C-alpha positions, 0 to 999 in steps of 0.5 A: 298583404300586410292588411290581411296579415293584421286581419288574420292576427286579429282573428286569432286573438279573438279566438284565443280570447274566446270572443267567438262572434268577433272571431267568426266575423273576422275570419269570414273577411279573410274568406272573402279574399280567398275561399280556400283559406284553410286557416280561416276555414278552421278558425270559422269552424272553431268559432261555430263549434264554440257557439253551438252552431252545429248544422252550420259547422257540419256544412262548413266541415264538408266545405273544408273536406271538399277543398282538402279531402285529407284534412284531419281537422276538417274530419274532426270538425265534421265528427264534432258536428255529427256527434252534437246532431246525434248522428253517432255512427257517422260521427265515429267513422269521421273521427276514426278517419281523422285519427288515422290521418293525425294521431295527435289531434286534440279535437279528435281525442276529445270527440272520441271521449265524448262518443265513448261517454255516450256509448257508456264505454267509461274506461275507454272514455276516461283514457281518451279524455286523458289523452286529449288533456295531454295534447291540449291541457288548456281545453276545458272540454277535455277536463269536463269529459274526464270529470264525467267519466270519473263521476260515472265510475263513482270516483266522485272527488276526482271528478270534482277536481277534473271539473274544477280544472275545466273551470280553471281553463274556462270559468264560463264553461256551462257544461262543467258548471252544470255537471259540478252543480249536479255532483255537489247536489248528489253529495249534499254540498248545497251552499256550493251548489248555490254559488255554482248555479248563481254564476251559471244562471248569469250565463244562461238564465233559462237553463232548466237543469241549473234552475232545478239544481238551484231550487233543490239547494235553496230549499235545503238551505231554507233560503225562501226568498231566493227559492220563490224567485227561482221556482217562479222562473222554473214555472215560467219555463215549465208550467207543469213542473212538479218540482217547480210547483212544490218549491214555490209552495214550500217557499210561500210556507217558509215565508209565512205566506200561507194564503198564497201557499194554499193556492199553490198547493192546489196546483201541486195536488193537480199534478200529484193527486195521490201523494199523501205528503201534499194533502197533509201540507194542504191540511197544515196550511189550512190549519195555519190559516185558522180554517180548522174544519177544512183542515180536518176534512183535508187531513181525513183525505190524507189519512184515507190515502195512507193511514200509516203516515203519522203527520197526516194523523197528527194534523187531523187530530190537531185540526179536530181538537181546534175545531171543537175548541173554537165551537165551544168558545162560540157557545160559551160567549153568549152565556158569559154575556148573559151572566154579565148582564144579570150581575148585580152591581154592574154599572149600566 
């Protein structure tokens, strides 16, 4: 018996420390001794929820309810799984049943706030999130839901405060990091976006929304080395991303790598063939490579797309002027050689 008690204590310590796989494994050992061990079943459910294993969580919740039909926690975990599996009507029914059995169950209030957010019931979602926080102030998810609700009713600074509280409870809470990065992007606090996304991407390097936020911030701050790496990763995951291709091209230009930028901009134009900005950038890139005739031709195409776009007209004028200057130099050079050759007194 003492061995089982020690095992249970260790499982709960893992759960408290957010060591989810170890918690799951240790609770499973308890189930081997008693398949109806309610404490162990709830512990496994909590770890599966944290690990995002929602199909398994749904199966386990049904098992809990088979053994304990009136388990409010079993119903709340079932609702949690159904919500994440986008079975919202079933999730709402299960969660309402959980709250009927226990009106002070934090998970059920968390679920309710999440469901209300998905249904755009924003004042109700805010109240439910606040209730979840009152019952479990250490739950990072409840603070994050409050932040989302506040953001959606345009209470931006309060939303950021709620998300900071979420991250205070769990610095690695990916949803809160992503939501904070999104809000900071919208309010133009790009240096903070870089800091938030840098940490978040260590947790999930393939997170496309986070890579997108990072690219926007790095471009705004003209941090071109980092932008090039971020854009390359974004393109690895989403090869047809216009933002990824544009960011890569702009990073190359910012680093003075115009030949690489020229190749990159061809792919950008494939994705947005009618965008005058990209044709103008192509013309400017060719101009910087001293390919004035091509630059003039491409700029002419940009002007045809939008004659009222001043940068296109300017680069066209510059390219044409340089094209003729280059031509005049070529014509003038043989004449100068001939004159020099015939000048009296020149040494042979």
